[in-house]
C-alpha positions, 0 to 999 in steps of 0.5 A: 332739698328740692328748693336747691334743685330749683335754684340750680335750674334757675341759675342754669337757665339764667347763665345760658341766657346771659351767655348766649344773648349778651356775653357772646356778643362782647369782644374784648380787644377784638380777641376774647369773650367773657365766659361765665357759664362755668359759674354754674359748676362753681356754685353747685354744692360740694357733695353733689353727685358726680353723674349729676354734675357731669350731665348738667355741665354737658347739657349746659355746654351743648345748649350753648353750642346749639345757640352759638353754632359751635359744634361741641366745643363748649360741651367738651370743655365744660364736661372735662372741667366737671369731671375733675371738679371734685378733685379740684375742690379737694385742693381748695376746700376742707374735706369735712365741708364737702356734703352740703357746702356751697362755695362762695364769697360769703362763706369762704372768700379766699378758697372760692377765689382760688378755686374760681381762678383755677377752674375758669383758666382750665375751662378757657384753656381747654375751650380755646385749644379745642377751638384753634385745634393747633399750636400754630398761632400760640401767642394769639391763643394765649392772649385770648386765654388770658383776656377771656380768663381774667374777664370771666373771673372778674365777672363771676366774682362780681356776680357772686358778691352781688348775690351775697350782698342781696341775700344779706340785705334781704335777711336784715 
């Protein structure tokens, strides 16, 4: 049990460092940035306490906001996604898998991809509408949502497949 919390802490810190030091400096087509810190919410066990999930998400968003000088936007978006995480999981995963099940490409690839797409697009949509705070330039905002969402999803799936391959090669 304690090892899972240490893994989560390591993933938490690693994703913050990747987002702040590397990915925040990438601008795809001058419009969008990959946002992979939502991967933390995707990889938490399904039965994790809601309070723990919401506080972890808020702290992650707040930390990213502090480093990127974005006043609460990331914290608000990721916290809202964390609030609805359990409901969203019910759409994609079996109810009997909820307690210790950690979603991923190794154990439930199709539901994990659908869950990732849905969750990341909700997160990116919330973030960019909070950032723009207007419906004036809707085409630009929608393009940013699509480009950031697709790039984030592709990176998250690639990272999960890489971790899964590494775990399989270590076990062999």
